[in-house]
VOPA-233338 format. One record per residue (C-alpha): residue number from 1; residue in three letters; z, x, y. Coordinates in steps of 0.001 Angstrom, whole numbers, padded with zeros to 6 digits. Layout:
REM VOPA-233338
+-------+-------+---------+---------+---------+
! palum ! lumti !      zz !      xx !      yy !
+-------+-------+---------+---------+---------+
!   NUM !   ALA !       Z !       X !       Y !
...
+-------+-------+---------+---------+---------+
//
This chain:
REM VOPA-233338
+-------+-------+---------+---------+---------+
! palum ! lumti !      zz !      xx !      yy !
+-------+-------+---------+---------+---------+
!     1 !   MET ! -011342 ! -018061 !  001997 !
!     2 !   TRP ! -007962 ! -017829 !  001153 !
!     3 !   ARG ! -008649 ! -015830 ! -002420 !
!     4 !   LEU ! -010943 ! -013781 ! -000300 !
!     5 !   GLY ! -008518 ! -012825 !  002225 !
!     6 !   PHE ! -005695 ! -012317 ! -000397 !
!     7 !   TYR ! -007877 ! -009861 ! -002479 !
!     8 !   VAL ! -008532 ! -007757 !  000639 !
!     9 !   TRP ! -005136 ! -007696 !  001548 !
!    10 !   ARG ! -004070 ! -006459 ! -002050 !
!    11 !   ILE ! -006733 ! -004140 ! -001760 !
!    12 !   GLY ! -005279 ! -002517 !  001489 !
!    13 !   LEU ! -001713 ! -002830 !  000108 !
!    14 !   TYR ! -002700 ! -000753 ! -002608 !
!    15 !   ALA ! -004458 !  001747 ! -000319 !
!    16 !   LYS ! -001572 !  001705 !  002290 !
!    17 !   TYR !  000810 !  003171 ! -000592 !
!    18 !   GLY ! -001434 !  004573 ! -003308 !
!    19 !   ILE ! -003239 !  007032 ! -000969 !
!    20 !   PRO !  000051 !  008785 !  000329 !
!    21 !   ALA !  001380 !  008845 ! -002667 !
!    22 !   ALA ! -001503 !  010701 ! -004365 !
!    23 !   LEU ! -001655 !  013133 ! -001279 !
!    24 !   VAL !  002076 !  013875 ! -001691 !
!    25 !   LEU !  001433 !  014707 ! -005367 !
!    26 !   LEU ! -001562 !  016777 ! -004599 !
!    27 !   VAL !  000602 !  018604 ! -002066 !
!    28 !   ILE !  003330 !  019362 ! -004669 !
!    29 !   TYR !  000844 !  020318 ! -007001 !
!    30 !   LEU ! -000801 !  022737 ! -005086 !
!    31 !   GLY !  002566 !  024069 ! -003664 !
!    32 !   TYR !  004738 !  024315 ! -006665 !
!    33 !   GLY !  002278 !  023737 ! -009730 !
!    34 !   ALA !  003061 !  021188 ! -012451 !
!    35 !   GLY !  006947 !  021769 ! -012591 !
!    36 !   THR !  010006 !  019442 ! -012657 !
!    37 !   LEU !  009404 !  018318 ! -009207 !
!    38 !   PHE !  005821 !  017141 ! -009573 !
!    39 !   TRP !  006674 !  015425 ! -012753 !
!    40 !   THR !  009441 !  013758 ! -011263 !
!    41 !   THR !  007939 !  012397 ! -008282 !
!    42 !   ALA !  004930 !  011308 ! -010300 !
!    43 !   VAL !  007423 !  009278 ! -012425 !
!    44 !   VAL !  009129 !  008069 ! -009246 !
!    45 !   PHE !  005917 !  007046 ! -007623 !
!    46 !   GLY !  004789 !  005217 ! -010868 !
!    47 !   CYS !  007793 !  003124 ! -011126 !
!    48 !   VAL !  007344 !  002053 ! -007520 !
!    49 !   GLY !  003714 !  001418 ! -008163 !
!    50 !   LEU !  004339 ! -000590 ! -011253 !
!    51 !   GLY !  006936 ! -002488 ! -009301 !
!    52 !   LEU !  004360 ! -003229 ! -006381 !
!    53 !   VAL !  001559 ! -004510 ! -008910 !
!    54 !   LEU !  003872 ! -006804 ! -010729 !
!    55 !   GLY !  005508 ! -008389 ! -007449 !
!    56 !   ILE !  001878 ! -009093 ! -006319 !
!    57 !   THR !  000788 ! -010175 ! -009494 !
!    58 !   GLU !  003575 ! -012409 ! -009777 !
!    59 !   PHE !  002816 ! -013579 ! -006202 !
!    60 !   ARG ! -000724 ! -014357 ! -007140 !
!    61 !   ASN !  000140 ! -016538 ! -009977 !
!    62 !   GLN !  002517 ! -018352 ! -007502 !
!    63 !   GLU ! -000227 ! -019007 ! -005157 !
!    64 !   PHE ! -003366 ! -019549 ! -007605 !
!    65 !   GLY ! -001635 ! -020218 ! -010717 !
!    66 !   ARG ! -002674 ! -018297 ! -013913 !
!    67 !   ALA ! -006282 ! -016513 ! -014066 !
!    68 !   GLU ! -008652 ! -018476 ! -015936 !
!    69 !   GLY ! -009365 ! -017380 ! -019727 !
!    70 !   ARG ! -005928 ! -015787 ! -019955 !
!    71 !   GLY ! -004367 ! -018209 ! -022019 !
!    72 !   ARG ! -003487 ! -018888 ! -025513 !
!    73 !   ILE ! -006298 ! -019198 ! -027982 !
!    74 !   ARG ! -006064 ! -022182 ! -029915 !
+-------+-------+---------+---------+---------+
//
């Protein structure tokens, strides 16, 4: 049950930060086009998103251990 709740929480967290970021990028793109402001914002949001994914993955590994099947092949 804890795993299911964690995955639902993770999806909610991605949606909580991903949807507004995508909408901001859409507004900037529609207002100014694919200029410097758009690409700078996209890079910043991409770095924040990468940090979010890495942090949640580390938390998942701490709580549940490494995912099965992703270890070294011997």
